[in-house]
C-alpha positions in Angstrom: 0.1 0.0 0.0 1.7 3.3 -1.0 1.1 6.6 1.1 0.4 10.0 -0.4 1.3 12.2 2.9 -0.2 15.8 3.0 0.9 18.2 5.6 -1.0 21.3 5.5 0.5 24.3 7.4 0.2 28.0 7.7 3.0 28.7 5.5 3.4 25.9 3.0 1.7 22.6 2.0 4.1 19.6 2.3 3.7 16.4 0.3 5.7 13.0 0.5 4.8 9.8 -0.6 6.0 6.0 -0.3 8.6 4.8 -2.3 9.9 8.4 -2.7 12.7 10.4 -0.9 12.5 13.6 -0.2 9.4 15.8 -0.3 7.6 18.3 -2.3 5.8 21.6 -1.3 3.8 24.7 -2.3 2.9 27.8 -0.7 -0.4 28.1 1.4 -1.5 31.0 3.1 -4.9 32.8 4.2 -6.0 32.5 0.5 -5.7 28.9 0.1 -9.3 26.8 0.0 -9.5 23.0 0.1 -10.3 23.4 -3.6 -7.3 25.2 -4.5 -5.1 23.0 -2.3 -6.8 19.9 -4.0 -6.1 21.7 -7.3 -2.1 22.2 -6.8 -1.9 18.9 -4.7 -3.0 17.1 -8.0 -0.5 19.1 -10.2 2.6 18.3 -7.8 1.8 14.3 -7.2 1.0 13.7 -11.0 3.4 11.7 -11.7 3.5 9.7 -8.0 1.7 6.3 -7.5 -0.4 6.2 -4.4 -3.1 3.6 -3.3 -4.6 5.8 -0.5 -3.9 9.7 1.4 -3.3 10.5 4.7 -4.2 14.6 5.5 -2.7 16.5 8.3 -4.8 19.2 8.8 -4.0 22.4 11.1 -7.6 22.3 13.3 -10.0 20.4 14.9 -11.0 17.1 13.4 -14.1 14.8 14.5 -14.9 11.4 13.4 -12.1 11.7 10.4 -13.7 15.1 9.2 -12.8 18.7 9.1 -15.3 20.3 11.6 -13.8 23.7 12.0 -12.1 26.1 9.4 -8.3 26.7 10.1 -7.2 30.2 11.5 -4.5 30.7 9.3 -6.1 29.6 6.0 -9.1 30.9 3.9 -12.5 29.0 4.6 -14.4 26.3 3.0 -12.4 23.4 4.7 -15.6 21.6 6.8 -17.7 19.5 4.4 -14.9 19.2 1.6 -15.3 15.7 0.1 -11.5 14.7 -0.3 -12.2 11.1 -1.0 -14.4 12.1 -4.1 -11.5 14.5 -5.2 -8.8 12.0 -4.8 -10.9 9.1 -5.9 -8.9 7.1 -3.4 -9.5 6.4 0.4 -8.6 9.8 2.3 -7.8 9.8 6.2 -7.9 13.1 7.8 -6.1 14.1 11.3 -4.8 16.8 13.2 -1.5 17.5 12.1 0.3 17.5 15.3 -1.6 14.5 16.0 -0.1 12.9 12.8 3.4 14.0 13.8 2.8 12.8 17.5 2.1 9.5 16.4 5.3 9.2 14.1 7.4 9.5 17.3 5.2 7.3 19.6 6.8 4.1 21.0 4.8 3.4 24.4 4.1 5.2 27.6 3.0 8.6 27.7 4.0 11.3 24.8 3.4 15.1 24.2 4.2 16.9 21.0 4.2 20.4 20.6 4.5 21.8 16.7 6.1 25.3 16.2 4.9 26.6 13.2 2.9 29.3 11.7 1.0 28.4 14.7 1.2 26.3 17.8 -0.3 22.7 17.7 -0.1 19.9 20.4 -1.3 16.5 20.6 -1.0 14.1 23.7 -0.5 10.1 22.8 -1.0 8.4 26.8 -1.4 4.2 26.4 -1.8 3.9 22.9 -4.9 6.6 22.8 -4.3 9.5 20.6 -5.6 12.9 21.9 -5.4 16.1 19.7 -4.9 19.2 21.9 -6.0 22.7 21.3 -3.4 25.0 23.2 -3.3 28.0 21.2 -5.3 30.1 23.3 -3.7 29.3 26.8 -2.1 32.5 28.1 1.5 32.4 28.6 1.9 35.9 29.5 -0.2 38.8 30.8 -0.7 40.0 27.2 -0.2 36.9 24.8 -1.6 33.4 24.5 0.7 30.6 23.2 -0.4 30.9 19.5 1.0 34.8 19.7 4.1 34.1 21.7 5.1 30.7 20.4 4.1 31.2 16.4 5.9 32.4 13.3 4.8 36.1 14.5 6.1 35.7 17.9 9.4 34.3 16.6 9.9 37.3 14.1 8.5 40.2 16.3 10.0 39.4 19.8 13.8 38.0 18.4 14.9 34.5 18.4 16.2 34.4 21.9 13.1 35.8 23.8 11.2 33.1 21.7 13.3 30.4 22.8 12.7 31.9 26.2 8.8 31.6 25.4 9.1 27.5 24.1 10.8 26.7 27.3 8.4 28.3 29.8 5.9 26.6 27.6 7.2 23.3 28.0 7.6 23.6 31.7 4.0 24.4 31.9 2.9 21.5 29.7 4.9 19.0 31.4 3.5 20.0 34.8 0.0 19.8 33.0 0.3 16.4 31.0 3.5 14.8 33.0 4.8 13.1 29.8 7.3 10.4 29.9 8.6 11.7 26.3 8.3 15.4 25.2 8.9 15.9 21.5 9.2 19.3 19.9 8.2 19.7 16.0 7.1 22.0 13.1 8.8 24.3 10.8 10.5 26.2 13.5 11.9 23.9 15.9 15.4 24.0 14.4 15.7 27.3 15.7 15.8 26.2 19.2 19.6 26.0 20.2 19.6 24.1 22.6 16.5 22.3 22.9 14.7 22.7 26.0 15.8 20.3 28.7 14.1 17.1 28.6 12.7 17.5 24.7 13.7 15.8 21.3 13.6 18.0 18.5 12.2 16.5 15.1 11.2 18.1 11.8 8.5 18.0 9.3 9.7 14.9 7.6 9.1 12.9 10.8 5.4 13.1 9.8 5.2 10.8 7.2 5.9 7.8 9.6 2.6 8.9 11.3 0.9 9.0 7.8 1.8 5.4 7.5 0.4 4.5 11.0 -3.2 5.5 9.8 -3.2 2.4 7.4 -3.2 -1.2 7.6 0.3 -3.1 7.5 2.2 -0.3 9.5 4.2 -1.8 12.5 1.3 0.2 14.6 -2.4 1.2 13.4 -4.4 4.3 14.5 -7.8 4.1 13.9 -10.2 6.9 13.7 -12.5 7.5 16.6 -15.0 10.3 17.2 -12.4 12.7 19.0 -9.3 10.7 19.2 -7.5 7.9 17.9 -6.7 4.4 18.9 -3.6 2.4 18.6 -3.3 -1.4 17.7 0.0 -3.0 17.2 1.2 -5.5 14.4 4.0 -7.3 13.8 4.0 -6.8 9.9 5.8 -3.7 8.7 5.2 -1.5 5.8 6.7 -2.1 2.7 
């Protein structure tokens, strides 16, 4: 089974597919609708062979469907029929949850994504729980999405942004008590050093999570109403 991964971000849309090294991407932004994204994906992936699609979406997903339009993109995502557009099976998952799933082995893992905005997901004992933490206050005047997102990095500078990330990590660790704390997203590369006890990954990690949405992977995350439930298999993809 060949998987096409679509990782939708506020700055770019990234594509990867089974059997091909590297990735492709195109710009997103506040004018990007689901229909426009589909048109660009079909052009970018026209020479790729794939059987199924895993779509990481930067927002709330319920029962495998987009339930709220994204903050950093155009409206028109709720109710869009991705399976009809692709003419293939499609599984939609919160983008932070897909990256958390890529890095999960056992126990309790907390993922914090640092990109255009901020995303998070918790996996506890094989249950994947997407988290909406962006509006949690991190200072008297700013929420997490303002301090930790791309805007905060540019307006406050890298050193102050790093301190904000470290503060957020301490706060979230005290709330969720993870065994493993994974950082990712396009801006995680600017952390120097990574906050104590954290591991930095990259957007490339998400592809392993995309594979784990389909049978044949080392673990299968099956979509429920608001969470995903992992079952394990000894049979690897490919």
